[in-house]
Every structure is written in structure tokens, then in C-alpha cells.
N, CA, C and O atoms as a printed pandas DataFrame, in Angstrom:
     atom_number atom_name residue_name chain_id  residue_number  x_coord  y_coord  z_coord
0              1         N          MET        A               1    0.849   -1.174    0.000
1              2        CA          MET        A               1    0.000    0.000    0.000
2              3         C          MET        A               1    0.890    1.232    0.000
3              4         O          MET        A               1    1.868    1.264    0.747
4              5         N          PRO        A               2    0.599    2.231   -0.792
5              6        CA          PRO        A               2    1.440    3.420   -0.825
6              7         C          PRO        A               2    1.298    4.221    0.463
7              8         O          PRO        A               2    0.319    4.100    1.199
8              9         N          GLU        A               3    2.296    5.030    0.700
9             10        CA          GLU        A               3    2.281    5.902    1.863
10            11         C          GLU        A               3    1.055    6.800    1.804
11            12         O          GLU        A               3    0.705    7.329    0.749
12            13         N          THR        A               4    0.414    6.962    2.941
13            14        CA          THR        A               4   -0.744    7.840    2.983
14            15         C          THR        A               4   -0.644    8.764    4.173
15            16         O          THR        A               4   -0.119    8.394    5.223
16            17         N          MET        A               5   -1.145    9.954    4.001
17            18        CA          MET        A               5   -1.277   10.902    5.098
18            19         C          MET        A               5   -2.663   11.486    4.971
19            20         O          MET        A               5   -3.040   11.998    3.917
20            21         N          TYR        A               6   -3.409   11.407    6.034
21            22        CA          TYR        A               6   -4.768   11.903    6.016
22            23         C          TYR        A               6   -4.895   13.061    6.974
23            24         O          TYR        A               6   -4.269   13.083    8.034
24            25         N          ALA        A               7   -5.702   14.015    6.595
25            26        CA          ALA        A               7   -5.943   15.149    7.474
26            27         C          ALA        A               7   -6.697   14.665    8.694
27            28         O          ALA        A               7   -7.646   13.888    8.585
28            29         N          ALA        A               8   -6.276   15.119    9.837
29            30        CA          ALA        A               8   -6.959   14.782   11.081
30            31         C          ALA        A               8   -7.531   16.055   11.673
31            32         O          ALA        A               8   -7.108   17.161   11.337
32            33         N          ASP        A               9   -8.496   15.883   12.554
33            34        CA          ASP        A               9   -9.052   17.089   13.164
34            35         C          ASP        A               9   -8.007   17.719   14.071
35            36         O          ASP        A               9   -6.979   17.108   14.360
36            37         N          SER        A              10   -8.268   18.933   14.518
37            38        CA          SER        A              10   -7.267   19.693   15.246
38            39         C          SER        A              10   -6.944   19.103   16.614
39            40         O          SER        A              10   -5.930   19.474   17.204
40            41         N          GLU        A              11   -7.767   18.199   17.139
41            42        CA          GLU        A              11   -7.487   17.606   18.435
42            43         C          GLU        A              11   -6.571   16.392   18.323
43            44         O          GLU        A              11   -6.056   15.926   19.339
44            45         N          LYS        A              12   -6.358   15.880   17.146
45            46        CA          LYS        A              12   -5.500   14.711   16.976
46            47         C          LYS        A              12   -4.040   15.162   16.903
47            48         O          LYS        A              12   -3.729   16.225   16.365
48            49         N          PRO        A              13   -3.149   14.330   17.458
49            50        CA          PRO        A              13   -1.720   14.674   17.436
50            51         C          PRO        A              13   -1.106   14.469   16.061
51            52         O          PRO        A              13   -1.792   14.172   15.083
52            53         N          GLU        A              14    0.199   14.638   16.023
53            54        CA          GLU        A              14    0.937   14.455   14.782
54            55         C          GLU        A              14    0.749   13.051   14.220
55            56         O          GLU        A              14    0.060   12.216   14.805
56            57         N          ALA        A              15    1.369   12.815   13.088
57            58        CA          ALA        A              15    1.260   11.523   12.408
58            59         C          ALA        A              15    1.934   10.410   13.192
59            60         O          ALA        A              15    2.813   10.642   14.021
60            61         N          ILE        A              16    1.491    9.195   12.900
61            62        CA          ILE        A              16    2.096    7.984   13.447
62            63         C          ILE        A              16    2.822    7.288   12.305
63            64         O          ILE        A              16    2.231    7.008   11.263
64            65         N          LEU        A              17    4.094    7.012   12.505
65            66        CA          LEU        A              17    4.872    6.255   11.532
66            67         C          LEU        A              17    4.781    4.780   11.918
67            68         O          LEU        A              17    5.300    4.375   12.958
68            69         N          VAL        A              18    4.124    3.985   11.087
69            70        CA          VAL        A              18    3.927    2.560   11.337
70            71         C          VAL        A              18    4.911    1.767   10.484
71            72         O          VAL        A              18    4.881    1.847    9.256
72            73         N          ALA        A              19    5.785    1.000   11.140
73            74        CA          ALA        A              19    6.728    0.129   10.429
74            75         C          ALA        A              19    6.400   -1.318   10.777
75            76         O          ALA        A              19    6.577   -1.759   11.912
76            77         N          GLU        A              20    5.924   -2.032    9.788
77            78        CA          GLU        A              20    5.498   -3.427    9.958
78            79         C          GLU        A              20    5.774   -4.146    8.653
79            80         O          GLU        A              20    5.326   -3.708    7.593
80            81         N          ASP        A              21    6.516   -5.258    8.723
81            82        CA          ASP        A              21    6.898   -5.960    7.496
82            83         C          ASP        A              21    5.792   -6.844    6.930
83            84         O          ASP        A              21    5.829   -7.172    5.744
84            85         N          GLU        A              22    4.826   -7.235    7.725
85            86        CA          GLU        A              22    3.736   -8.069    7.216
86            87         C          GLU        A              22    2.657   -7.173    6.616
87            88         O          GLU        A              22    2.024   -6.379    7.312
88            89         N          TYR        A              23    2.465   -7.318    5.314
89            90        CA          TYR        A              23    1.551   -6.454    4.574
90            91         C          TYR        A              23    0.161   -6.400    5.197
91            92         O          TYR        A              23   -0.369   -5.312    5.420
92            93         N          ALA        A              24   -0.440   -7.560    5.484
93            94        CA          ALA        A              24   -1.810   -7.589    5.997
94            95         C          ALA        A              24   -1.912   -6.896    7.351
95            96         O          ALA        A              24   -2.868   -6.162    7.601
96            97         N          VAL        A              25   -0.945   -7.120    8.215
97            98        CA          VAL        A              25   -0.946   -6.488    9.538
98            99         C          VAL        A              25   -0.787   -4.978    9.392
99           100         O          VAL        A              25   -1.495   -4.206   10.040
100          101         N          ARG        A              26    0.144   -4.562    8.538
101          102        CA          ARG        A              26    0.385   -3.134    8.318
102          103         C          ARG        A              26   -0.870   -2.452    7.772
103          104         O          ARG        A              26   -1.236   -1.364    8.216
104          105         N          GLU        A              27   -1.523   -3.099    6.809
105          106        CA          GLU        A              27   -2.716   -2.516    6.204
106          107         C          GLU        A              27   -3.854   -2.392    7.224
107          108         O          GLU        A              27   -4.553   -1.380    7.257
108          109         N          ILE        A              28   -4.035   -3.410    8.042
109          110        CA          ILE        A              28   -5.094   -3.361    9.061
110          111         C          ILE        A              28   -4.811   -2.263   10.079
111          112         O          ILE        A              28   -5.711   -1.503   10.436
112          113         N          MET        A              29   -3.570   -2.174   10.547
113          114        CA          MET        A              29   -3.226   -1.136   11.522
114          115         C          MET        A              29   -3.429    0.251   10.928
115          116         O          MET        A              29   -3.944    1.151   11.591
116          117         N          GLU        A              30   -3.026    0.415    9.688
117          118        CA          GLU        A              30   -3.180    1.700    9.015
118          119         C          GLU        A              30   -4.660    2.088    8.947
119          120         O          GLU        A              30   -5.023    3.217    9.276
120          121         N          LYS        A              31   -5.506    1.159    8.523
121          122        CA          LYS        A              31   -6.932    1.449    8.401
122          123         C          LYS        A              31   -7.572    1.720    9.761
123          124         O          LYS        A              31   -8.395    2.627    9.887
124          125         N          LEU        A              32   -7.200    0.938   10.785
125          126        CA          LEU        A              32   -7.745    1.155   12.121
126          127         C          LEU        A              32   -7.394    2.552   12.639
127          128         O          LEU        A              32   -8.254    3.260   13.163
128          129         N          LEU        A              33   -6.141    2.936   12.489
129          130        CA          LEU        A              33   -5.712    4.250   12.970
130          131         C          LEU        A              33   -6.346    5.379   12.166
131          132         O          LEU        A              33   -6.749    6.396   12.730
132          133         N          GLU        A              34   -6.434    5.203   10.861
133          134        CA          GLU        A              34   -7.068    6.227   10.026
134          135         C          GLU        A              34   -8.544    6.378   10.379
135          136         O          GLU        A              34   -9.077    7.487   10.354
136          137         N          ASN        A              35   -9.205    5.273   10.706
137          138        CA          ASN        A              35  -10.614    5.350   11.104
138          139         C          ASN        A              35  -10.802    6.117   12.400
139          140         O          ASN        A              35  -11.890    6.628   12.665
140          141         N          LYS        A              36   -9.760    6.205   13.207
141          142        CA          LYS        A              36   -9.784    7.025   14.427
142          143         C          LYS        A              36   -9.226    8.421   14.153
143          144         O          LYS        A              36   -8.950    9.184   15.079
144          145         N          GLU        A              37   -9.066    8.743   12.873
145          146        CA          GLU        A              37   -8.638   10.055   12.384
146          147         C          GLU        A              37   -7.194   10.420   12.702
147          148         O          GLU        A              37   -6.853   11.598   12.808
148          149         N          TYR        A              38   -6.347    9.404   12.853
149          150        CA          TYR        A              38   -4.921    9.670   12.959
150          151         C          TYR        A              38   -4.337    9.749   11.565
151          152         O          TYR        A              38   -4.803    9.068   10.651
152          153         N          LYS        A              39   -3.332   10.565   11.401
153          154        CA          LYS        A              39   -2.548   10.575   10.169
154          155         C          LYS        A              39   -1.561    9.423   10.275
155          156         O          LYS        A              39   -0.984    9.193   11.338
156          157         N          VAL        A              40   -1.366    8.703    9.183
157          158        CA          VAL        A              40   -0.502    7.524    9.203
158          159         C          VAL        A              40    0.489    7.588    8.041
159          160         O          VAL        A              40    0.129    7.923    6.913
160          161         N          ILE        A              41    1.729    7.263    8.343
161          162        CA          ILE        A              41    2.752    7.062    7.329
162          163         C          ILE        A              41    3.208    5.617    7.503
163          164         O          ILE        A              41    3.607    5.226    8.600
164          165         N          SER        A              42    3.155    4.830    6.452
165          166        CA          SER        A              42    3.479    3.403    6.531
166          167         C          SER        A              42    4.858    3.114    5.973
167          168         O          SER        A              42    5.301    3.725    5.000
168          169         N          ALA        A              43    5.529    2.160    6.619
169          170        CA          ALA        A              43    6.840    1.705    6.167
170          171         C          ALA        A              43    6.862    0.180    6.193
171          172         O          ALA        A              43    6.255   -0.446    7.061
172          173         N          VAL        A              44    7.570   -0.408    5.228
173          174        CA          VAL        A              44    7.592   -1.862    5.089
174          175         C          VAL        A              44    8.677   -2.537    5.926
175          176         O          VAL        A              44    8.638   -3.753    6.119
176          177         N          ASP        A              45    9.641   -1.767    6.423
177          178        CA          ASP        A              45   10.705   -2.311    7.266
178          179         C          ASP        A              45   11.435   -1.146    7.921
179          180         O          ASP        A              45   11.065    0.014    7.741
180          181         N          GLY        A              46   12.478   -1.469    8.683
181          182        CA          GLY        A              46   13.215   -0.435    9.402
182          183         C          GLY        A              46   13.882    0.586    8.504
183          184         O          GLY        A              46   13.856    1.782    8.792
184          185         N          GLU        A              47   14.473    0.129    7.432
185          186        CA          GLU        A              47   15.145    1.055    6.506
186          187         C          GLU        A              47   14.142    2.018    5.871
187          188         O          GLU        A              47   14.396    3.218    5.772
188          189         N          ASP        A              48   13.017    1.484    5.448
189          190        CA          ASP        A              48   11.955    2.318    4.884
190          191         C          ASP        A              48   11.457    3.313    5.931
191          192         O          ASP        A              48   11.175    4.466    5.606
192          193         N          ALA        A              49   11.348    2.874    7.184
193          194        CA          ALA        A              49   10.907    3.762    8.266
194          195         C          ALA        A              49   11.886    4.920    8.465
195          196         O          ALA        A              49   11.470    6.069    8.618
196          197         N          VAL        A              50   13.170    4.622    8.463
197          198        CA          VAL        A              50   14.179    5.684    8.620
198          199         C          VAL        A              50   14.061    6.676    7.467
199          200         O          VAL        A              50   14.087    7.886    7.691
200          201         N          ASN        A              51   13.932    6.185    6.244
201          202        CA          ASN        A              51   13.805    7.073    5.086
202          203         C          ASN        A              51   12.539    7.926    5.166
203          204         O          ASN        A              51   12.583    9.125    4.890
204          205         N          LYS        A              52   11.425    7.322    5.537
205          206        CA          LYS        A              52   10.172    8.076    5.655
206          207         C          LYS        A              52   10.263    9.089    6.784
207          208         O          LYS        A              52    9.768   10.209    6.663
208          209         N          PHE        A              53   10.897    8.692    7.884
209          210        CA          PHE        A              53   11.066    9.621    8.997
210          211         C          PHE        A              53   11.883   10.835    8.576
211          212         O          PHE        A              53   11.524   11.970    8.889
212          213         N          GLU        A              54   12.977   10.595    7.869
213          214        CA          GLU        A              54   13.825   11.710    7.435
214          215         C          GLU        A              54   13.068   12.664    6.521
215          216         O          GLU        A              54   13.340   13.865    6.519
216          217         N          GLY        A              55   12.124   12.144    5.747
217          218        CA          GLY        A              55   11.334   12.989    4.858
218          219         C          GLY        A              55   10.167   13.696    5.519
219          220         O          GLY        A              55    9.643   14.669    4.976
220          221         N          HIS        A              56    9.747   13.210    6.704
221          222        CA          HIS        A              56    8.552   13.763    7.357
222          223         C          HIS        A              56    8.755   14.032    8.841
223          224         O          HIS        A              56    7.774   14.107    9.581
224          225         N          LYS        A              57    9.986   14.177    9.298
225          226        CA          LYS        A              57   10.246   14.243   10.738
226          227         C          LYS        A              57    9.498   15.356   11.458
227          228         O          LYS        A              57    9.225   15.242   12.653
228          229         N          GLY        A              58    9.169   16.414   10.760
229          230        CA          GLY        A              58    8.464   17.516   11.408
230          231         C          GLY        A              58    7.029   17.200   11.782
231          232         O          GLY        A              58    6.473   17.848   12.669
232          233         N          CYS        A              59    6.415   16.225   11.134
233          234        CA          CYS        A              59    5.008   15.936   11.415
234          235         C          CYS        A              59    4.791   14.612   12.143
235          236         O          CYS        A              59    3.649   14.268   12.448
236          237         N          ILE        A              60    5.844   13.868   12.426
237          238        CA          ILE        A              60    5.684   12.568   13.087
238          239         C          ILE        A              60    5.786   12.745   14.599
239          240         O          ILE        A              60    6.767   13.280   15.115
240          241         N          GLY        A              61    4.743   12.280   15.299
241          242        CA          GLY        A              61    4.708   12.398   16.755
242          243         C          GLY        A              61    4.890   11.075   17.470
243          244         O          GLY        A              61    5.150   11.048   18.673
244          245         N          MET        A              62    4.753    9.971   16.735
245          246        CA          MET        A              62    4.919    8.653   17.355
246          247         C          MET        A              62    5.405    7.658   16.324
247          248         O          MET        A              62    5.029    7.705   15.153
248          249         N          TRP        A              63    6.261    6.748   16.797
249          250        CA          TRP        A              63    6.657    5.598   16.002
250          251         C          TRP        A              63    5.917    4.398   16.545
251          252         O          TRP        A              63    5.826    4.217   17.759
252          253         N          LEU        A              64    5.396    3.588   15.670
253          254        CA          LEU        A              64    4.767    2.317   16.017
254          255         C          LEU        A              64    5.515    1.270   15.208
255          256         O          LEU        A              64    5.206    1.041   14.039
256          257         N          PHE        A              65    6.495    0.638   15.830
257          258        CA          PHE        A              65    7.426   -0.236   15.131
258          259         C          PHE        A              65    7.290   -1.675   15.585
259          260         O          PHE        A              65    7.243   -1.958   16.782
260          261         N          ASP        A              66    7.228   -2.594   14.608
261          262        CA          ASP        A              66    7.418   -4.007   14.905
262          263         C          ASP        A              66    8.891   -4.156   15.266
263          264         O          ASP        A              66    9.752   -3.577   14.602
264          265         N          ILE        A              67    9.185   -4.912   16.294
265          266        CA          ILE        A              67   10.586   -5.065   16.697
266          267         C          ILE        A              67   11.351   -5.932   15.710
267          268         O          ILE        A              67   12.456   -5.583   15.294
268          269         N          MET        A              68   10.764   -7.057   15.337
269          270        CA          MET        A              68   11.450   -8.016   14.478
270          271         C          MET        A              68   10.996   -7.845   13.033
271          272         O          MET        A              68    9.857   -8.159   12.689
272          273         N          MET        A              69   11.893   -7.349   12.195
273          274        CA          MET        A              69   11.637   -7.206   10.760
274          275         C          MET        A              69   12.906   -7.610   10.029
275          276         O          MET        A              69   14.004   -7.463   10.565
276          277         N          PRO        A              70   12.768   -8.118    8.810
277          278        CA          PRO        A              70   13.977   -8.459    8.049
278          279         C          PRO        A              70   14.759   -7.192    7.704
279          280         O          PRO        A              70   14.197   -6.098    7.646
280          281         N          GLY        A              71   16.028   -7.353    7.484
281          282        CA          GLY        A              71   16.866   -6.192    7.197
282          283         C          GLY        A              71   17.063   -5.411    8.486
283          284         O          GLY        A              71   17.468   -5.975    9.503
284          285         N          MET        A              72   16.782   -4.132    8.447
285          286        CA          MET        A              72   16.895   -3.308    9.643
286          287         C          MET        A              72   15.662   -3.521   10.513
287          288         O          MET        A              72   14.541   -3.250   10.080
288          289         N          ASN        A              73   15.864   -4.007   11.745
289          290        CA          ASN        A              73   14.730   -4.249   12.625
290          291         C          ASN        A              73   14.258   -2.957   13.301
291          292         O          ASN        A              73   14.872   -1.902   13.136
292          293         N          GLY        A              74   13.188   -3.049   14.043
293          294        CA          GLY        A              74   12.599   -1.878   14.684
294          295         C          GLY        A              74   13.507   -1.206   15.693
295          296         O          GLY        A              74   13.549    0.022   15.771
296          297         N          ARG        A              75   14.244   -2.006   16.474
297          298        CA          ARG        A              75   15.147   -1.405   17.467
298          299         C          ARG        A              75   16.262   -0.619   16.798
299          300         O          ARG        A              75   16.631    0.457   17.266
300          301         N          ASP        A              76   16.803   -1.152   15.701
301          302        CA          ASP        A              76   17.872   -0.438   14.999
302          303         C          ASP        A              76   17.345    0.844   14.354
303          304         O          ASP        A              76   18.012    1.878   14.381
304          305         N          ALA        A              77   16.153    0.771   13.777
305          306        CA          ALA        A              77   15.544    1.973   13.186
306          307         C          ALA        A              77   15.301    3.013   14.264
307          308         O          ALA        A              77   15.551    4.201   14.055
308          309         N          TYR        A              78   14.820    2.576   15.406
309          310        CA          TYR        A              78   14.602    3.473   16.544
310          311         C          TYR        A              78   15.917    4.140   16.959
311          312         O          TYR        A              78   15.963    5.347   17.196
312          313         N          GLY        A              79   16.970    3.347   17.044
313          314        CA          GLY        A              79   18.271    3.890   17.426
314          315         C          GLY        A              79   18.771    4.953   16.464
315          316         O          GLY        A              79   19.355    5.950   16.890
316          317         N          ARG        A              80   18.550    4.753   15.181
317          318        CA          ARG        A              80   19.005    5.732   14.176
318          319         C          ARG        A              80   18.163    6.999   14.207
319          320         O          ARG        A              80   18.701    8.102   14.113
320          321         N          THR        A              81   16.868    6.857   14.337
321          322        CA          THR        A              81   16.000    8.032   14.272
322          323         C          THR        A              81   15.923    8.769   15.605
323          324         O          THR        A              81   15.671    9.974   15.627
324          325         N          LYS        A              82   16.134    8.075   16.703
325          326        CA          LYS        A              82   16.096    8.707   18.029
326          327         C          LYS        A              82   17.162    9.794   18.154
327          328         O          LYS        A              82   16.982   10.768   18.884
328          329         N          LYS        A              83   18.263    9.623   17.444
329          330        CA          LYS        A              83   19.320   10.632   17.474
330          331         C          LYS        A              83   18.845   11.950   16.867
331          332         O          LYS        A              83   19.320   13.019   17.249
332          333         N          ILE        A              84   17.914   11.872   15.929
333          334        CA          ILE        A              84   17.397   13.059   15.254
334          335         C          ILE        A              84   16.280   13.714   16.063
335          336         O          ILE        A              84   16.194   14.940   16.128
336          337         N          LYS        A              85   15.432   12.902   16.675
337          338        CA          LYS        A              85   14.283   13.411   17.434
338          339         C          LYS        A              85   14.168   12.617   18.737
339          340         O          LYS        A              85   13.318   11.733   18.848
340          341         N          PRO        A              86   15.017   12.925   19.724
341          342        CA          PRO        A              86   15.104   12.101   20.931
342          343         C          PRO        A              86   13.857   12.093   21.807
343          344         O          PRO        A              86   13.686   11.184   22.619
344          345         N          ASP        A              87   12.997   13.072   21.663
345          346        CA          ASP        A              87   11.820   13.143   22.538
346          347         C          ASP        A              87   10.586   12.451   21.959
347          348         O          ASP        A              87    9.509   12.536   22.550
348          349         N          ILE        A              88   10.714   11.774   20.827
349          350        CA          ILE        A              88    9.558   11.146   20.194
350          351         C          ILE        A              88    9.099    9.929   20.999
351          352         O          ILE        A              88    9.909    9.209   21.582
352          353         N          LYS        A              89    7.809    9.723   21.018
353          354        CA          LYS        A              89    7.225    8.587   21.717
354          355         C          LYS        A              89    7.231    7.380   20.784
355          356         O          LYS        A              89    6.977    7.498   19.585
356          357         N          THR        A              90    7.526    6.216   21.363
357          358        CA          THR        A              90    7.682    5.012   20.562
358          359         C          THR        A              90    6.895    3.860   21.170
359          360         O          THR        A              90    6.990    3.580   22.365
360          361         N          LEU        A              91    6.119    3.203   20.324
361          362        CA          LEU        A              91    5.399    2.005   20.726
362          363         C          LEU        A              91    5.949    0.843   19.905
363          364         O          LEU        A              91    5.736    0.765   18.695
364          365         N          PHE        A              92    6.660   -0.059   20.583
365          366        CA          PHE        A              92    7.130   -1.271   19.937
366          367         C          PHE        A              92    6.057   -2.334   20.070
367          368         O          PHE        A              92    5.352   -2.398   21.077
368          369         N          MET        A              93    5.939   -3.160   19.057
369          370        CA          MET        A              93    5.022   -4.289   19.124
370          371         C          MET        A              93    5.767   -5.527   18.651
371          372         O          MET        A              93    6.660   -5.457   17.807
372          373         N          SER        A              94    5.372   -6.662   19.220
373          374        CA          SER        A              94    6.037   -7.899   18.849
374          375         C          SER        A              94    5.208   -9.091   19.292
375          376         O          SER        A              94    4.451   -9.018   20.260
376          377         N          GLY        A              95    5.365  -10.179   18.573
377          378        CA          GLY        A              95    4.808  -11.451   18.991
378          379         C          GLY        A              95    5.663  -12.095   20.070
379          380         O          GLY        A              95    5.237  -13.055   20.711
380          381         N          TYR        A              96    6.862  -11.573   20.273
381          382        CA          TYR        A              96    7.741  -12.027   21.344
382          383         C          TYR        A              96    7.402  -11.242   22.609
383          384         O          TYR        A              96    6.690  -10.240   22.540
384          385         N          SER        A              97    7.893  -11.678   23.743
385          386        CA          SER        A              97    7.597  -10.974   24.991
386          387         C          SER        A              97    8.350   -9.652   25.037
387          388         O          SER        A              97    9.272   -9.415   24.257
388          389         N          GLU        A              98    7.941   -8.802   25.960
389          390        CA          GLU        A              98    8.589   -7.498   26.069
390          391         C          GLU        A              98   10.029   -7.624   26.551
391          392         O          GLU        A              98   10.759   -6.633   26.548
392          393         N          ASN        A              99   10.456   -8.815   26.963
393          394        CA          ASN        A              99   11.851   -9.041   27.338
394          395         C          ASN        A              99   12.799   -8.826   26.173
395          396         O          ASN        A              99   14.012   -8.732   26.360
396          397         N          ILE        A             100   12.244   -8.747   24.967
397          398        CA          ILE        A             100   13.070   -8.483   23.788
398          399         C          ILE        A             100   13.654   -7.063   23.842
399          400         O          ILE        A             100   14.652   -6.767   23.185
400          401         N          LEU        A             101   13.026   -6.204   24.622
401          402        CA          LEU        A             101   13.544   -4.853   24.855
402          403         C          LEU        A             101   14.376   -4.864   26.129
403          404         O          LEU        A             101   14.124   -5.663   27.030
404          405         N          THR        A             102   15.345   -4.000   26.204
405          406        CA          THR        A             102   16.141   -3.906   27.426
406          407         C          THR        A             102   15.424   -3.013   28.430
407          408         O          THR        A             102   14.569   -2.208   28.061
408          409         N          ASN        A             103   15.777   -3.161   29.688
409          410        CA          ASN        A             103   15.216   -2.286   30.719
410          411         C          ASN        A             103   15.541   -0.826   30.424
411          412         O          ASN        A             103   14.736    0.062   30.704
412          413         N          LYS        A             104   16.717   -0.579   29.860
413          414        CA          LYS        A             104   17.119    0.788   29.506
414          415         C          LYS        A             104   16.140    1.382   28.493
415          416         O          LYS        A             104   15.763    2.548   28.604
416          417         N          ASP        A             105   15.725    0.576   27.501
417          418        CA          ASP        A             105   14.755    1.048   26.516
418          419         C          ASP        A             105   13.476    1.503   27.201
419          420         O          ASP        A             105   12.951    2.575   26.902
420          421         N          LEU        A             106   12.981    0.692   28.112
421          422        CA          LEU        A             106   11.688    0.958   28.738
422          423         C          LEU        A             106   11.757    2.029   29.822
423          424         O          LEU        A             106   10.731    2.613   30.168
424          425         N          ARG        A             107   12.930    2.295   30.357
425          426        CA          ARG        A             107   13.070    3.286   31.422
426          427         C          ARG        A             107   13.073    4.714   30.922
427          428         O          ARG        A             107   12.877    5.631   31.720
428          429         N          ASP        A             108   13.283    4.940   29.654
429          430        CA          ASP        A             108   13.435    6.330   29.214
430          431         C          ASP        A             108   12.117    7.103   29.198
431          432         O          ASP        A             108   12.129    8.308   28.947
432          433         N          GLY        A             109   10.982    6.451   29.457
433          434        CA          GLY        A             109    9.712    7.150   29.591
434          435         C          GLY        A             109    9.007    7.454   28.283
435          436         O          GLY        A             109    7.876    7.941   28.295
436          437         N          ARG        A             110    9.645    7.179   27.156
437          438        CA          ARG        A             110    9.020    7.433   25.859
438          439         C          ARG        A             110    8.900    6.160   25.034
439          440         O          ARG        A             110    8.492    6.203   23.873
440          441         N          VAL        A             111    9.254    5.028   25.632
441          442        CA          VAL        A             111    9.197    3.754   24.926
442          443         C          VAL        A             111    8.175    2.850   25.612
443          444         O          VAL        A             111    8.212    2.650   26.826
444          445         N          TYR        A             112    7.275    2.316   24.814
445          446        CA          TYR        A             112    6.194    1.460   25.314
446          447         C          TYR        A             112    6.182    0.172   24.503
447          448         O          TYR        A             112    6.803    0.083   23.444
448          449         N          PHE        A             113    5.464   -0.823   25.019
449          450        CA          PHE        A             113    5.426   -2.123   24.366
450          451         C          PHE        A             113    3.990   -2.625   24.316
451          452         O          PHE        A             113    3.220   -2.449   25.260
452          453         N          LEU        A             114    3.642   -3.258   23.191
453          454        CA          LEU        A             114    2.330   -3.878   23.021
454          455         C          LEU        A             114    2.542   -5.260   22.417
455          456         O          LEU        A             114    3.175   -5.411   21.372
456          457         N          GLN        A             115    2.002   -6.255   23.092
457          458        CA          GLN        A             115    2.139   -7.647   22.658
458          459         C          GLN        A             115    1.223   -7.926   21.473
459          460         O          GLN        A             115    0.054   -7.541   21.486
460          461         N          LYS        A             116    1.753   -8.595   20.445
461          462        CA          LYS        A             116    0.943   -9.045   19.307
462          463         C          LYS        A             116    0.537  -10.491   19.559
463          464         O          LYS        A             116    1.314  -11.226   20.167
464          465         N          PRO        A             117   -0.603  -10.923   19.138
465          466        CA          PRO        A             117   -1.650  -10.123   18.499
466          467         C          PRO        A             117   -2.361   -9.248   19.526
467          468         O          PRO        A             117   -2.348   -9.531   20.723
468          469         N          MET        A             118   -2.973   -8.194   19.037
469          470        CA          MET        A             118   -3.668   -7.248   19.904
470          471         C          MET        A             118   -5.050   -6.966   19.327
471          472         O          MET        A             118   -5.284   -7.132   18.131
472          473         N          THR        A             119   -5.933   -6.548   20.171
473          474        CA          THR        A             119   -7.254   -6.146   19.699
474          475         C          THR        A             119   -7.186   -4.685   19.271
475          476         O          THR        A             119   -6.305   -3.954   19.723
476          477         N          PRO        A             120   -8.094   -4.251   18.413
477          478        CA          PRO        A             120   -8.131   -2.826   18.068
478          479         C          PRO        A             120   -8.277   -1.942   19.303
479          480         O          PRO        A             120   -7.651   -0.885   19.382
480          481         N          ASP        A             121   -9.094   -2.362   20.265
481          482        CA          ASP        A             121   -9.267   -1.554   21.482
482          483         C          ASP        A             121   -7.965   -1.387   22.246
483          484         O          ASP        A             121   -7.681   -0.301   22.751
484          485         N          LYS        A             122   -7.166   -2.450   22.338
485          486        CA          LYS        A             122   -5.874   -2.342   23.032
486          487         C          LYS        A             122   -4.944   -1.388   22.290
487          488         O          LYS        A             122   -4.234   -0.595   22.908
488          489         N          LEU        A             123   -4.953   -1.470   20.966
489          490        CA          LEU        A             123   -4.126   -0.569   20.166
490          491         C          LEU        A             123   -4.548    0.886   20.394
491          492         O          LEU        A             123   -3.705    1.741   20.662
492          493         N          PHE        A             124   -5.848    1.167   20.289
493          494        CA          PHE        A             124   -6.335    2.537   20.466
494          495         C          PHE        A             124   -6.051    3.056   21.865
495          496         O          PHE        A             124   -5.638    4.203   22.038
496          497         N          HIS        A             125   -6.273    2.210   22.862
497          498        CA          HIS        A             125   -6.036    2.626   24.235
498          499         C          HIS        A             125   -4.573    2.997   24.446
499          500         O          HIS        A             125   -4.269    4.026   25.049
500          501         N          LYS        A             126   -3.666    2.153   23.948
501          502        CA          LYS        A             126   -2.238    2.392   24.144
502          503         C          LYS        A             126   -1.791    3.643   23.384
503          504         O          LYS        A             126   -1.038    4.450   23.930
504          505         N          VAL        A             127   -2.233    3.819   22.149
505          506        CA          VAL        A             127   -1.859    5.005   21.363
506          507         C          VAL        A             127   -2.365    6.265   22.061
507          508         O          VAL        A             127   -1.627    7.242   22.192
508          509         N          SER        A             128   -3.606    6.245   22.503
509          510        CA          SER        A             128   -4.177    7.391   23.202
510          511         C          SER        A             128   -3.423    7.680   24.499
511          512         O          SER        A             128   -3.134    8.836   24.808
512          513         N          GLU        A             129   -3.112    6.651   25.239
513          514        CA          GLU        A             129   -2.375    6.789   26.489
514          515         C          GLU        A             129   -1.013    7.420   26.233
515          516         O          GLU        A             129   -0.600    8.326   26.957
516          517         N          ILE        A             130   -0.319    6.949   25.214
517          518        CA          ILE        A             130    1.019    7.456   24.908
518          519         C          ILE        A             130    0.968    8.925   24.495
519          520         O          ILE        A             130    1.778    9.728   24.959
520          521         N          PHE        A             131    0.032    9.277   23.636
521          522        CA          PHE        A             131   -0.057   10.671   23.200
522          523         C          PHE        A             131   -0.445   11.601   24.354
523          524         O          PHE        A             131   -0.118   12.787   24.325
524          525         N          SER        A             132   -1.137   11.076   25.366
525          526        CA          SER        A             132   -1.578   11.934   26.471
526          527         C          SER        A             132   -0.514   12.115   27.547
527          528         O          SER        A             132   -0.696   12.913   28.466
528          529         N          THR        A             133    0.606   11.376   27.444
529          530        CA          THR        A             133    1.658   11.518   28.461
530          531         C          THR        A             133    2.664   12.566   28.072
531          532         O          THR        A             133    3.615   12.814   28.813
């Protein structure tokens, strides 16, 4: 699916950069978030996410990254882009346990974790919670 950015109402935060290597999962997440009027930029892997971030860094308020992706994984993409925008909020998701992240990652106050599979309600709740902190 091509990159999309949708206008959101004035109460919605900046765009969410979604990096997910599984097409069906990425498409569903994109549609769910857009239906809640979030702006979404989609990436197929970590490298694509870094490139999209560099092109849109001024409007991205959250990263929603799958941790395990072929090529550049979510943690590596986070490490590269965090240097550019260190205060950005990040939601990692994975079918693996949150132990895949280090305690240092989770202690910085801007990194969160969501276990896959997840319900749409859990996704919306976590995204809303993160943007409100």
C-alpha cells in the first residue's frame, strides 16, 4: 500500500509512523488508525521507516514499530531516528515478549510495548495513552 497521510481534526496529534513488514498487519493497523482520524505514514521495514522519517520528521509524533523485521529491525531503526528526534514517543510491538527490549529502553519514559496479536481496542487505548503523556 502506498504511503498515505490523512488530514486529522485539530485535536488529533501528529502523524504515526507505522513500520510493519507483514503487509496484511500493516494494512489493518493503518486502516484502524485512520478510522480514528490519525494521520498515518506506513513503512515496510526499518530502513523504509528511517527514510520516511527523514522525509517527514516535522510531522511525526509517534513511532509504532514491529521489533522483528527483516533487514533493519525496529530497534535499529529506533536507534538511528532517536538521534534526530530524541523526545519522540515510541510504541514497539512484537509477537515475542517485552523481554526483547532492554530495561534501559523501557526506562526512558518514551518507549512502550504492546504484545501481538492485539485487539483494536488495546491498540487505540495504548496510542491514546502514549499521546496523552
